[in-house]
N, C-alpha and C positions, 0 to 999 in steps of 0.2 A: 745677699743677692738671691733673687728668686730664680730657680732653675727650671721650673715647669715639670719636674718629675720628682718622685720620692727618693731623696738621697739615702734614706734609711732602708729602702727595699733590699731584700736579700739579693745577693749576687748569684747568678747561676751560669754554669758553663754552657757555651753555645759553639756550634761548629761554623766556622767561616772558611771560605776558600779564597785565599789571597795569593797574589803573585809572590813567589819565593824570594826573588831578588829584592822586591820592595820591602818585604818583612825583614830581611837581613839588614837592609839599609836603615830601617826604622829602629831595629834593635840596637844598632850602633849609635843611634841618637838618644834613645830613651830606654831605661830599664823597665818602665811601666807601660808596655804596649797596650794592655787592656785599658788602662786609665786614659790614654790618648784616644783610643778608638771610642771609648764611652763618651768622652768630651766632644769629639767630632760628631758622633751619632746624636747626642743631645742637641748640638747646634743645628744639625740637619733637620731633626724633628721640629724644632722651634721654627725654623725658617719655612718648612713645608706647611705647618699649621697656620702661620701668619699669611702665607700666600693663599691658602684655601679660604681663610677668613676674609681677606681682601677681595678675592674673587666673588665670594658669596655676597659681600656688601655691594659690590659693583652690580651684580645681578639684581639684587633687591632694589637698588636705585633705578636700574633700567626698567624693571617691572613697574615701579611706582610712576616713573615718567610716562611710560606707555599707558598705564591706567588713567592718569590725569589727562593725557591727550585724548584717549578714547571717550572719557566722560565729557570733555568739552566739544569734540568734533564728531565723535561717533566712529564707527568702523568704516573702512573703505568699501567693504562688501555690503553695507546696509542697503544701498540702492539696488542691489541685485538679489537681495534675499527675498524668498517667498514666504518666510515665516512671519 
């Protein structure tokens, strides 16, 4: 399965500020809190990247549509331009 990040990359400690009660509940569910957070973070990054890619594609399509319209009809301001 493709993960979108290097699974062999070195692990490094980071500081997170999390709700104490939530951490206690999570530790009661899993012994590997770091693994769970890493998995959730990977899903978040993948989702955000996909959303940004989708938005960029939509913007490119909008620009292409506008450019096609402008090539066929011209600009609305052409009749007022002094250039």
